[in-house]
PATOR-275566 format. One line per 3 residues: their letters; for each residue y, z, x of N, C-alpha, C. Coordinates in steps of 0.1 Angstrom, whole numbers. Atoms other than C-alpha are relative to their C-alpha. Example, Ala and Ser with C-alpha at 12.3 -4.5 7.8 and 13.67 -1.06 7.14 Angstrom:
% PATOR-275566
as = -12,0,9,-45,78,123,12,0,9 | -11,0,-9,-11,71,137,11,8,-8
% end
This chain:
% PATOR-275566
mvf = 8,-4,4,13,-1123,2185,6,6,-17 | 0,0,12,15,-1127,2146,-8,15,-11 | 4,-9,5,8,-1095,2122,-11,-8,-11
ssf = 10,7,8,-11,-1120,2098,-10,-9,5 | 10,11,-8,-36,-1135,2120,-11,7,7 | 15,-6,-2,-73,-1125,2131,4,5,16
tfl = -7,-2,-12,-57,-1120,2169,2,16,1 | -8,-16,1,-36,-1087,2155,-13,7,-7 | 4,-8,11,-55,-1078,2123,-20,4,9
lyf = 18,-8,-1,-96,-1078,2139,-2,5,17 | 1,-2,-15,-86,-1074,2181,15,9,3 | -8,-2,-11,-54,-1062,2192,-1,16,-10
lpv = 1,-12,10,-49,-1033,2159,-9,8,-2 | 13,-10,4,-82,-1018,2156,-1,4,16 | 1,-1,-16,-83,-1014,2197,18,10,-1
fll = -11,-12,-4,-48,-996,2197,-2,8,-10 | 3,-9,10,-57,-978,2166,-12,11,7 | 11,-7,-8,-89,-966,2185,9,9,12
lyf = -4,-3,-11,-72,-959,2219,12,11,-5 | -10,-6,2,-40,-945,2200,-3,18,-4 | 2,-10,9,-58,-915,2177,-11,7,10
lap = 6,-2,-12,-79,-910,2210,8,9,8 | -5,-2,-13,-53,-904,2234,2,17,-7 | -8,-14,-3,-38,-866,2237,16,0,-9
aaw = -15,5,3,-2,-862,2221,9,-2,11 | -10,0,-16,16,-860,2257,-4,-16,3 | 4,12,-2,-1,-896,2259,4,-13,-9
kna = -3,12,11,6,-912,2226,11,-9,4 | -10,5,-3,40,-926,2236,-5,-14,7 | 4,9,-12,25,-944,2267,-11,-8,-6
vif = 7,12,7,-1,-960,2245,7,-10,-7 | -10,15,6,25,-973,2226,6,-11,6 | -10,11,-13,48,-985,2254,-8,-8,2
vas = 10,8,-11,17,-1001,2273,-5,-13,-14 | 7,8,10,2,-1018,2237,10,-8,-4 | -11,8,5,39,-1028,2229,-2,-11,9
lvf = 2,11,-15,41,-1046,2265,-7,-12,-3 | 16,6,1,4,-1062,2257,10,-11,-10 | -6,8,11,23,-1073,2222,7,-8,-1
yyy = -12,10,1,51,-1090,2232,-3,-11,10 | 7,10,-14,34,-1106,2269,-8,-13,-10 | 12,10,15,9,-1124,2234,8,-6,2
gvk = -14,4,6,46,-1134,2222,2,-10,12 | -12,3,-11,62,-1146,2256,-8,-4,14 | 13,3,-16,26,-1159,2280,6,-11,6
ehp = -6,11,-11,46,-1190,2288,6,-2,4 | -10,-3,-6,74,-1176,2298,0,12,4 | 2,-13,3,62,-1143,2310,12,4,10
fyl = -10,-11,-1,96,-1134,2329,6,6,-12 | -3,-5,13,106,-1127,2294,-3,15,-6 | 4,-9,2,88,-1097,2298,7,10,9
ilm = -6,-3,-8,102,-1090,2330,16,2,-6 | -9,1,6,135,-1093,2313,2,13,-11 | 4,-18,11,128,-1065,2285,2,11,12
lis = 0,-15,-8,118,-1040,2312,17,2,8 | -15,-5,-7,150,-1046,2334,12,2,-15 | -13,-7,8,172,-1041,2299,-1,14,-6
ilv = 2,-17,5,153,-1009,2292,7,6,15 | 0,-2,-12,159,-1002,2333,14,2,-1 | -14,0,3,196,-1008,2325,4,8,-7
nyi = -6,-7,6,203,-992,2297,-5,16,4 | 0,-11,-4,186,-962,2307,6,3,13 | -10,-7,-13,207,-956,2340,15,0,-8
aar = -15,1,9,239,-966,2318,3,11,-6 | 2,-13,7,230,-938,2297,3,13,7 | 1,-11,-8,220,-913,2321,16,4,7
fms = -11,-1,-7,251,-918,2341,10,4,-10 | -10,-6,8,274,-915,2312,1,13,-3 | -2,-17,9,261,-886,2296,4,11,13
rcr = -5,-7,-13,271,-873,2336,14,0,-4 | -14,0,0,306,-881,2329,10,5,-11 | -9,-10,11,331,-856,2314,10,-11,-2
skr = -13,6,1,362,-886,2317,-10,-6,-14 | 0,12,8,361,-909,2287,0,-13,5 | 0,13,-8,371,-936,2309,-8,-2,8
krg = 15,-1,-11,344,-934,2331,-13,-1,-9 | 7,5,8,323,-932,2303,-1,-15,-7 | -2,12,3,336,-964,2291,-1,-9,8
iwl = 4,11,-10,329,-980,2324,-17,-2,-3 | 8,5,-3,295,-976,2322,-8,-7,-14 | 5,9,15,292,-983,2282,3,-16,4
ttg = -1,14,-5,307,-1018,2293,-9,-8,7 | 8,8,-9,281,-1022,2320,-12,-5,-8 | 12,3,7,254,-1017,2295,0,-13,-12
lvw = 3,12,17,267,-1040,2266,2,-10,7 | 3,12,-3,277,-1066,2290,-15,-7,5 | 14,5,-5,243,-1069,2302,-9,-7,-15
nlg = 8,3,11,228,-1067,2267,3,-14,-7 | -8,13,6,253,-1092,2251,-3,-10,9 | 1,9,-6,253,-1110,2280,-11,-9,0
clf = 13,5,0,219,-1118,2282,-3,-6,-12 | 2,10,14,219,-1128,2243,7,-12,2 | -9,13,1,248,-1153,2250,-5,-13,8
vfk = 4,11,-12,230,-1168,2281,-13,-10,-9 | 13,4,8,198,-1172,2260,1,-9,-14 | 4,3,14,207,-1179,2224,18,-9,1
yld = -7,5,2,243,-1194,2227,9,-11,5 | -8,7,-14,255,-1208,2262,-4,-18,-6 | 5,12,4,239,-1241,2249,9,-4,-14
flt = -8,6,12,255,-1244,2217,16,0,2 | -18,2,0,290,-1236,2229,1,-14,15 | 1,15,-11,282,-1263,2258,1,-15,-6
eni = 3,15,9,274,-1292,2231,16,2,-5 | -14,3,7,305,-1284,2211,12,-2,13 | -11,1,-7,329,-1281,2243,-2,-20,3
nrl = 6,17,-3,309,-1317,2253,9,-13,-10 | -6,3,11,321,-1328,2219,13,-3,0 | -18,-1,-4,357,-1318,2225,-1,-9,11
ses = -6,10,-15,359,-1336,2259,-4,-12,-4 | 3,10,3,343,-1366,2244,10,-6,-10 | -12,7,10,366,-1372,2216,17,-1,2
sgv = -10,0,-4,394,-1362,2233,5,-7,14 | -3,9,-9,387,-1388,2261,3,5,17 | 3,-12,-10,385,-1358,2287,-10,-10,15
gvk = 9,7,-6,353,-1377,2299,-8,14,9 | 8,-10,-7,337,-1340,2313,-8,1,-5 | 16,0,5,302,-1334,2305,-7,13,9
lpy = 2,-7,-8,292,-1301,2311,-22,1,0 | 17,-1,3,250,-1292,2318,-4,12,-11 | 9,-13,10,225,-1274,2294,-8,7,7
vql = 10,-10,-10,206,-1246,2306,-13,-1,-8 | 16,5,8,177,-1255,2277,-10,11,4 | 12,-10,-4,162,-1219,2280,-5,1,-13
vlp = 10,-4,9,138,-1209,2255,3,14,-3 | -9,-15,2,152,-1182,2233,-13,11,-2 | 10,-11,-4,131,-1150,2242,-4,8,-18
igi = -4,-4,17,118,-1140,2205,2,19,3 | -10,-17,5,132,-1105,2191,9,4,9 | -12,-4,-9,161,-1110,2218,14,4,-9
sfy = -10,1,3,184,-1107,2192,-1,16,-9 | 4,-12,6,168,-1074,2172,1,13,11 | 2,-8,-11,160,-1056,2204,12,3,7
tfq = -14,0,-5,196,-1064,2219,7,9,-11 | -7,-12,7,212,-1045,2189,-5,13,-2 | 8,-12,4,187,-1020,2188,7,10,14
iss = -6,-7,-12,195,-1006,2224,14,-1,2 | -13,-4,-4,230,-1013,2226,5,6,-13 | -4,-10,7,233,-991,2193,-3,15,8
yli = 9,-13,-6,213,-963,2215,12,5,12 | -8,1,-8,243,-972,2242,12,6,-5 | -12,-2,9,271,-971,2219,0,17,-5
dvy = 5,-21,0,254,-932,2206,6,6,9 | 4,-7,-11,253,-918,2239,14,0,4 | -14,2,-3,292,-929,2245,9,7,-9
rkr = -8,-5,10,300,-913,2211,-5,12,0 | 6,-14,-5,282,-883,2223,-10,5,-19 | 8,-1,17,261,-888,2183,-16,6,8
vqa = 12,-3,-4,229,-884,2206,0,2,14 | 3,-1,-17,215,-874,2242,-4,-9,7 | 8,12,-2,206,-897,2267,-15,6,2
ers = 12,-1,-4,174,-900,2270,-7,2,16 | 3,-3,-16,158,-883,2301,-10,-10,6 | 18,10,-1,121,-905,2297,5,-10,3
flt = -3,14,2,123,-939,2308,-13,-3,-9 | 9,6,10,91,-940,2292,1,3,-18 | -4,4,17,103,-927,2256,12,-12,0
lgt = -11,9,5,132,-949,2257,-7,-12,-1 | 9,13,-2,108,-978,2266,-12,1,-14 | 9,-5,11,85,-967,2238,11,-5,-14
ylc = -14,1,9,119,-967,2214,0,-13,-5 | -2,18,0,129,-1003,2223,-13,-6,-6 | 6,10,-2,99,-1016,2229,-16,1,-12
mfp = 12,-3,8,75,-1003,2196,-3,-10,-9 | 2,16,5,57,-1037,2186,2,5,-15 | -2,5,15,57,-1029,2147,17,-4,-4
qli = -17,4,-1,97,-1034,2148,6,-8,8 | -6,10,-15,101,-1054,2182,0,-11,-7 | -2,17,-2,102,-1091,2169,10,-1,-9
agp = -12,4,13,120,-1089,2135,7,11,-5 | -7,-14,7,132,-1052,2129,-9,9,-11 | -11,-7,1,138,-1031,2111,6,4,14
ivt = -7,-2,-14,167,-1027,2136,1,22,-6 | -4,-13,2,163,-988,2137,6,8,11 | -4,-8,-9,186,-966,2157,-5,11,5
ysh = 10,-7,-7,175,-941,2180,0,18,-5 | -5,-14,8,192,-912,2163,-11,0,-10 | 4,3,17,168,-923,2129,-15,10,8
vqe = 19,-1,-4,135,-918,2154,0,8,14 | -1,-6,-10,148,-893,2180,-12,13,3 | 9,-14,0,129,-863,2170,-12,-2,-1
qlq = 17,0,0,95,-882,2161,-5,-12,13 | 5,7,-20,96,-900,2197,-5,13,5 | 0,-12,-10,93,-859,2209,-16,4,-8
ert = 12,-8,12,72,-847,2177,1,-5,-11 | 0,10,12,58,-866,2149,-15,10,-6 | 13,-3,7,27,-855,2125,-8,-13,-1
hsf = 13,9,4,-7,-873,2122,-8,5,-7 | 12,-9,9,-29,-869,2094,-7,-16,-6 | 6,16,9,-52,-893,2070,6,-6,-10
rnl = -12,2,5,-27,-893,2047,9,-9,5 | -12,8,-8,1,-911,2067,-12,-11,7 | 11,8,-3,-30,-933,2079,-2,-10,-10
edg = 4,9,14,-40,-944,2041,14,-9,0 | -9,5,5,-4,-944,2032,5,-15,9 | -3,14,-11,1,-970,2063,-3,-12,-3
lre = 5,19,0,-24,-997,2056,4,0,-14 | -3,3,18,-18,-991,2016,17,-12,3 | -9,7,0,21,-1004,2029,-3,-12,8
fti = 6,14,-5,7,-1029,2054,-8,-11,-6 | 7,5,5,-16,-1040,2033,10,-11,-13 | -8,7,10,10,-1050,2004,11,-9,8
gls = -7,5,-8,32,-1064,2031,-5,-15,2 | 6,8,0,6,-1086,2040,-3,-8,-13 | 1,6,11,-2,-1098,2006,14,-6,-6
lkv = -10,8,1,37,-1108,2002,1,-10,8 | 2,12,-11,36,-1128,2031,-10,-13,-1 | 9,16,-1,3,-1148,2030,-3,-6,-18
lia = 0,9,13,-1,-1154,1993,15,-1,-10 | -10,6,4,33,-1155,1982,10,-6,8 | -16,10,-8,61,-1167,2010,-8,-9,2
nqv = 4,18,-2,35,-1193,2023,-5,-10,-6 | 4,13,12,24,-1207,1990,15,-5,0 | -14,8,8,61,-1212,1976,4,-4,15
gnl = -9,9,-4,71,-1220,2011,-4,-14,6 | 6,16,-2,44,-1247,2014,7,-13,-12 | -8,12,9,66,-1268,1985,14,2,7
wtq = -11,6,-8,96,-1263,2006,-1,-7,13 | 3,6,-12,81,-1278,2033,-8,-15,-7 | 5,12,7,68,-1305,2010,15,-9,-4
vna = -17,-4,2,105,-1307,1998,6,-13,12 | -7,4,-13,117,-1314,2033,-7,-14,4 | 7,6,-7,91,-1334,2041,3,-18,-7
igy = 0,12,13,93,-1361,2009,18,-6,6 | -11,5,-1,132,-1361,2020,13,2,-11 | -9,-2,11,163,-1351,1999,4,-7,-6
esi = -6,11,13,174,-1386,1989,-14,-4,-11 | 9,6,3,143,-1393,1975,-6,11,-13 | 4,-6,7,139,-1361,1953,9,-1,-11
scp = -7,-3,16,150,-1354,1915,7,9,-5 | -6,-8,-3,172,-1332,1907,-9,15,-3 | 8,-10,3,148,-1307,1888,-11,5,15
law = 12,-2,-14,122,-1311,1923,10,6,8 | -13,-4,-5,160,-1301,1941,-2,15,-1 | 0,-14,3,158,-1266,1919,-10,7,6
lgi = 12,-10,-5,123,-1258,1923,-2,0,14 | 4,4,-12,125,-1269,1958,9,15,7 | -9,-18,-7,155,-1240,1970,-2,11,-3
lay = 7,-16,6,138,-1214,1945,-8,2,10 | 12,-8,-3,109,-1218,1962,6,9,16 | -8,-5,-13,133,-1214,1996,2,14,5
tfq = -11,-15,5,152,-1182,1981,-17,6,1 | 13,-13,4,115,-1167,1972,-8,2,15 | 11,-2,-14,98,-1176,2009,6,11,7
iyf = -9,-14,-9,128,-1157,2028,-3,10,-3 | -3,-13,8,129,-1128,2004,-14,4,9 | 12,-4,2,88,-1121,2008,-5,-2,10
dfy = 9,-2,-14,81,-1134,2042,9,13,7 | -2,-10,-8,107,-1110,2057,-5,16,-5 | 1,-7,7,102,-1087,2029,-15,9,6
gys = 14,-5,-3,65,-1084,2035,-1,3,16 | -3,-5,-11,71,-1081,2072,1,13,1 | -4,-16,-6,89,-1047,2071,-3,8,-9
lma = 10,-6,0,66,-1033,2052,-12,1,5 | 10,0,-8,42,-1041,2073,4,8,14 | -4,-9,-10,63,-1027,2101,-2,13,-5
kgl = -2,-12,4,71,-997,2079,-13,6,-2 | 11,-10,-1,36,-988,2076,-11,2,13 | 9,-5,-12,22,-994,2110,7,12,6
gri = -7,-15,-10,52,-968,2122,-9,10,-13 | 5,-6,7,34,-947,2092,-6,8,4 | 12,-4,0,3,-947,2105,1,9,16
mgf = -4,-4,-10,19,-937,2139,7,13,0 | -9,-5,4,43,-912,2123,7,-3,1 | -16,1,-2,71,-926,2123,1,-3,-16
dfp = -9,-1,18,97,-927,2093,13,-15,-3 | -10,6,-1,112,-963,2094,11,-2,-11 | -8,-2,11,139,-970,2074,-1,-13,-13
dnf = 4,15,13,136,-998,2040,12,-12,3 | -10,7,-8,151,-1026,2048,4,-11,-12 | 1,2,12,150,-1037,2012,2,6,-13
hnp = 3,-8,16,157,-1025,1978,5,-9,-17 | 1,9,8,152,-1054,1954,16,-5,-3 | -14,5,2,181,-1075,1961,1,-10,-5
yls = 0,14,10,174,-1107,1938,5,10,-16 | -5,-10,14,184,-1078,1911,14,0,-1 | -15,-5,-1,221,-1075,1924,8,-7,-8
rsm = -6,6,7,248,-1088,1905,10,-6,2 | -15,10,-2,274,-1097,1927,-8,-1,17 | 6,4,-14,270,-1109,1968,2,12,8
tef = -2,-10,-6,287,-1076,1976,-7,8,1 | 10,-9,-1,259,-1057,1963,-15,-4,4 | 15,7,-7,231,-1084,1974,0,8,13
wrr = 0,-8,-13,243,-1072,2009,1,12,4 | 6,-14,-2,235,-1038,2003,-12,3,0 | 14,-4,2,202,-1043,1992,-9,-10,9
whm = 8,14,-11,191,-1073,2019,4,1,13 | -6,-2,-13,186,-1066,2054,4,12,4 | -11,-13,-1,200,-1030,2050,5,7,16
tlg = 0,-4,-13,193,-1023,2086,10,-6,10 | -8,2,-7,212,-1047,2099,14,-3,-6 | -12,-9,9,239,-1043,2074,7,10,4
gwf = -4,-11,-7,242,-1010,2087,6,1,14 | -1,-1,-17,243,-1017,2121,15,-5,4 | -16,9,-1,276,-1042,2116,8,13,-6
rey = -10,-12,6,289,-1013,2094,6,5,9 | -4,-11,-8,289,-989,2118,6,-2,13 | -5,5,-17,294,-1007,2151,6,-8,2
vyi = -14,17,1,321,-1038,2138,6,6,-8 | -11,2,12,334,-1029,2105,7,13,-1 | -3,-12,-3,342,-994,2110,12,5,10
plg = -5,2,-12,356,-995,2145,11,-7,-3 | -14,14,2,377,-1028,2133,10,11,-12 | -7,-9,11,392,-1001,2107,-4,-3,-15
gnr = 12,-4,12,366,-1005,2078,9,-7,-11 | -7,1,13,385,-1000,2044,15,0,0 | -14,-9,2,416,-983,2056,10,-11,8
shl = -5,8,-2,431,-1012,2074,-2,-14,3 | 1,11,-6,434,-1050,2079,-16,-8,-10 | 12,3,6,403,-1054,2053,-5,-14,2
yrn = 3,11,0,399,-1089,2050,-4,-4,18 | 2,2,-12,403,-1094,2087,-14,5,5 | 11,-7,-5,374,-1069,2093,-11,-12,-9
lfv = 11,6,7,349,-1089,2068,3,-13,2 | 0,14,-14,360,-1121,2084,-9,4,12 | 2,-5,-13,351,-1106,2117,-15,1,0
vwm = 17,-7,4,315,-1091,2101,-7,-11,0 | 7,12,3,305,-1124,2086,-2,-13,6 | 7,15,-10,311,-1150,2110,-10,7,14
ltg = 10,-3,-8,294,-1126,2137,-14,-1,-5 | 16,-1,7,262,-1121,2111,-1,-15,-1 | 5,17,7,263,-1160,2102,-6,-5,20
lwh = 1,5,-12,264,-1162,2145,-14,8,6 | 11,-6,-2,236,-1137,2147,-12,-5,-1 | 9,6,-3,212,-1155,2133,-6,-15,4
gas = 4,18,-11,214,-1190,2150,12,-4,6 | -7,12,-6,235,-1213,2172,5,-9,-4 | -2,15,9,244,-1236,2144,12,2,-7
wnf = -12,1,10,273,-1247,2123,-5,3,-13 | 6,-3,17,251,-1240,2092,2,12,-1 | -2,-17,2,250,-1204,2100,13,1,-3
vlw = -14,-5,1,286,-1202,2108,8,-5,-15 | -1,6,17,291,-1222,2072,-3,10,-10 | 6,-11,9,271,-1194,2057,4,9,3
gfs = -8,-9,-2,287,-1168,2073,13,1,-9 | -16,0,5,320,-1178,2061,-2,0,-16 | 5,-1,12,304,-1189,2025,1,14,-7
ifi = 1,-15,3,293,-1151,2023,12,8,-2 | -11,-8,1,328,-1139,2032,13,-8,-11 | -16,0,11,352,-1159,2006,-9,2,-12
lil = 2,0,16,326,-1151,1978,-1,18,-1 | -2,-15,-3,328,-1112,1988,15,0,0 | -15,1,-2,365,-1119,1992,4,0,-15
vek = -1,1,13,366,-1135,1958,-3,13,-12 | 4,-12,13,347,-1103,1939,10,13,0 | -9,-9,0,370,-1078,1957,14,-2,-7
cgl = -19,3,8,403,-1098,1940,-1,2,-13 | -2,0,12,388,-1090,1911,-10,-5,-8 | 8,5,6,359,-1108,1901,-14,9,1
skl = 12,-9,-2,332,-1079,1911,5,9,-16 | -1,-11,10,349,-1058,1883,-3,-4,-16 | 7,7,9,340,-1084,1858,-12,1,-3
ler = 19,-4,5,305,-1085,1864,-5,11,0 | -4,-13,3,303,-1050,1865,-5,-1,-16 | 3,-3,14,313,-1048,1831,-5,-9,-10
ipv = 8,11,6,294,-1081,1820,-16,-1,6 | 9,-1,-10,259,-1075,1838,-5,-13,-1 | 10,8,3,240,-1103,1821,11,-12,7
lgh = -6,9,-7,271,-1124,1836,-2,1,16 | 3,-1,-17,266,-1110,1873,-15,-5,-1 | 12,5,-4,229,-1118,1872,-1,-14,-1
lym = -2,18,2,239,-1157,1860,4,0,14 | -6,7,-13,262,-1159,1885,-6,1,17 | 7,0,-8,238,-1147,1912,-16,-7,2
flv = 8,10,1,210,-1168,1901,6,-14,7 | -9,15,-4,235,-1199,1908,3,3,15 | -7,-2,-15,248,-1182,1942,-11,-1,10
ipl = 11,-5,-12,219,-1166,1960,-6,-14,1 | 6,10,-5,198,-1201,1961,9,-11,9 | -8,10,-5,230,-1222,1968,1,6,16
swl = -3,-6,-15,239,-1196,1999,-12,-5,8 | 12,1,-10,203,-1198,2012,-2,-16,5 | -4,17,-5,209,-1238,2014,4,-2,9
vfa = -9,-1,-12,232,-1237,2038,-9,8,13 | 6,-8,-7,213,-1209,2054,-14,-10,10 | 12,6,-3,181,-1232,2056,1,-14,9
vsd = 1,11,-9,191,-1265,2067,12,-2,3 | -10,4,-15,210,-1272,2098,5,-11,2 | -9,12,-1,223,-1307,2095,8,1,-14
igq = -11,1,8,257,-1306,2075,-3,-8,-11 | -3,10,15,255,-1337,2060,-13,-2,-10 | 13,-5,10,217,-1328,2046,6,5,-12
igi = -2,-12,10,235,-1301,2032,7,-8,-17 | -6,10,8,258,-1328,2014,-10,-3,-11 | 9,10,11,228,-1348,2000,-8,10,-6
ylc = 6,-13,12,208,-1317,1987,10,3,-14 | -10,-4,9,239,-1306,1967,1,-13,-6 | 0,10,8,241,-1342,1954,-11,-4,-7
rlf = 12,4,5,207,-1337,1940,0,9,-9 | -1,-15,11,212,-1300,1925,14,-6,-12 | -12,3,6,246,-1315,1910,0,-14,-2
pfa = 0,10,4,238,-1351,1898,17,-3,-1 | -17,3,3,276,-1356,1885,4,-1,9 | -5,-5,-10,286,-1345,1920,3,-12,11
gqt = 0,11,-5,279,-1380,1934,-14,-4,3 | 15,5,-2,249,-1405,1942,-4,-3,14 | 9,2,-14,223,-1405,1973,-5,-13,1
aga = 9,9,-3,208,-1436,1980,-17,5,2 | 17,-8,-4,168,-1435,1976,-6,-1,-10 | 10,2,12,141,-1441,1954,-2,13,-3
vfr = 3,-13,-2,133,-1409,1934,-11,-6,-10 | 9,-2,10,100,-1404,1917,0,9,-11 | -1,-8,8,104,-1392,1883,-9,11,-6
gdf = 7,-9,5,75,-1373,1878,-2,11,14 | -1,-8,-11,81,-1354,1913,2,16,-1 | 2,-14,6,89,-1321,1894,-14,4,-7
vky = 13,-6,6,59,-1319,1870,-14,-1,12 | 11,1,-13,35,-1329,1902,-1,12,9 | -2,-10,-7,50,-1300,1922,4,8,-8
gta = -1,-11,8,57,-1275,1894,-12,6,-1 | 14,-2,8,20,-1279,1880,-3,10,11 | 5,-8,-13,10,-1271,1920,2,15,2
ylg = -1,-17,-6,28,-1240,1926,5,8,-10 | -5,-10,14,33,-1228,1891,-4,15,1 | 6,-20,0,13,-1196,1896,10,4,13
smi = -7,-9,-14,29,-1187,1933,16,1,-7 | -15,-3,6,64,-1193,1915,0,10,-11 | 2,-11,5,55,-1171,1890,-1,14,4
aal = 4,-19,-6,41,-1140,1910,12,-1,11 | -15,-8,-8,72,-1143,1932,10,6,-11 | -7,-7,10,97,-1140,1902,-5,11,-6
lcc = 3,-16,4,76,-1112,1889,5,10,11 | -3,-7,-10,78,-1094,1921,15,3,6 | -17,-2,-5,114,-1097,1927,5,10,-7
tgi = -4,-10,6,119,-1074,1897,0,15,0 | 2,-16,-5,106,-1047,1912,-11,4,-8 | 9,-7,9,80,-1040,1884,-8,0,4
prk = 16,3,-6,48,-1046,1899,0,12,10 | 0,-9,-8,57,-1020,1928,5,11,-7 | -5,-10,8,72,-992,1901,-14,3,-5
lye = 12,-5,3,36,-994,1884,-10,7,11 | 6,-8,-20,20,-991,1925,2,9,-2 | -3,-12,-4,40,-962,1926,-7,12,-9
akk = 8,-6,13,27,-947,1889,-14,2,5 | 16,0,1,-7,-951,1898,-5,-7,16 | 3,3,-13,-7,-953,1937,-14,1,5
ytf = 11,-8,-4,-39,-930,1943,-11,0,-10 | 12,0,8,-61,-943,1918,-11,-5,0 | 17,10,-5,-96,-960,1921,3,-12,-1
pvt = -4,14,1,-83,-992,1904,12,-5,6 | -4,3,-5,-55,-996,1922,-3,0,20 | 6,-1,-13,-71,-987,1955,-11,-11,1
cgl = 4,11,-4,-94,-1015,1951,4,-10,-2 | -18,12,3,-65,-1039,1939,2,-2,15 | -3,-1,-17,-54,-1033,1977,-11,-4,8
vvl = 11,0,-6,-87,-1036,1989,-4,-17,-1 | 0,16,1,-92,-1074,1975,11,-7,3 | -13,6,-6,-57,-1083,1982,1,-1,11
fww = 6,4,-17,-68,-1074,2019,-5,-11,1 | 9,11,-3,-96,-1099,2020,4,-8,-5 | -6,13,1,-78,-1128,2003,8,-5,4
cvy = -12,3,-12,-52,-1123,2024,-14,-11,14 | 14,1,-12,-85,-1127,2053,-2,-14,-6 | 5,15,5,-96,-1159,2031,10,-8,4
cmy = -9,13,-3,-65,-1179,2032,4,1,12 | -1,3,-15,-64,-1171,2067,-6,-6,6 | 14,7,-5,-95,-1185,2075,1,-14,-4
lgl = -3,13,5,-86,-1215,2057,14,-6,6 | -10,6,-7,-54,-1218,2077,14,-1,-10 | -14,0,6,-26,-1212,2052,9,11,5
ddp = -10,-7,-6,-4,-1191,2073,10,-5,6 | -12,7,-10,27,-1196,2089,8,15,10 | -2,-14,-12,44,-1175,2117,17,5,-10
fly = -13,-4,4,75,-1154,2100,13,-4,7 | -11,8,-4,106,-1169,2096,10,6,11 | -7,-4,-11,125,-1146,2112,-3,3,15
yqf = 0,1,-8,111,-1147,2142,6,-9,8 | -11,10,-4,133,-1177,2151,11,8,7 | -12,-5,0,163,-1155,2152,-4,17,8
% end
């Protein structure tokens, strides 16, 4: 179920809010848990076993954490931790990476003449599995480290893991962040108002910006990279750069707004990342909860900055690439980010910090190029696109319509300007300054119904991060 859909806005959300606010405090978690299971079932109704799989995951981690909390021996706690993590990461591996591994083993076998061909399992990826796997694993690790107490209530743990606002695409919320709020939280008209405001802003970013500029990227792909001009190639990859940001940022704001309505304070996931002056800074501002997860549960345990810095960075970025998808373009993407950060740590970052304009120019070039590797799964097609971006690097076959940039640039000029402006953070600052004034409130109402109208016209797409 997509937040930017009539099913969610007109049916699911109103019914949920009615039941939630009518329910006594002791039952509110149960309402969230049941509603979240309904929400998830709607998304996996063609594969209902995936709902059972999620419930089994909750049970496995509940039992592992409870037994872990009773063990005084670190070795015994480690056994229960390993049991839970093997289940969590094992499920993720089977559904997301097993066929990728099989494909590469078969290719290696064929090229070496061995002739062995392994069968593919061809399982459909359960939506949200990458997010809820990391979330429940962080809970298990924190119980092992004695940072949090094992949750006694299966219902409360299920509410934490399945909470529908951030179940499918984050933000990744650690148990320690919401532990107290799961037990007791404040409900007020101001929380309801603020939550609806954040939800409306996120919906607007998704429907009115991400979807619109995303259409341009879709059309560029439909034309074929061999047949686009250099200016259109740059316009297309900039469109994807804006699309992936406002798509995911919009979702995060909607999730945060829904959480606020229910009395939860979810962490921010973005902080004007396109204003960064280095790739290192960019990844402190982009998908901050994922970066925080890798820092806390992978980078620091490996030694962090204290020892084997470059090895630790390499491991983190290879895992980050693979987390996003089982494909070689994601591996290449993770490796390219690692190389850029490595070069910055070797001295480039000092230069970029000393000359801010140079840092912004550097990122204006690097960010779209990094997203190109992320967006295009075919490595060969990446090469073709690069030749269109940089014609002096090589030529590709194919007739090019020289007026394509004018045609598509004119059609999407308004959306691209709006995207560029919103990347600066200026609209957000103006909003915060006049947040509760009558004109701003009216403006949000207009934006909401504009989004509804666009959805009515069918101008909507699933969230990009649903596929991860």
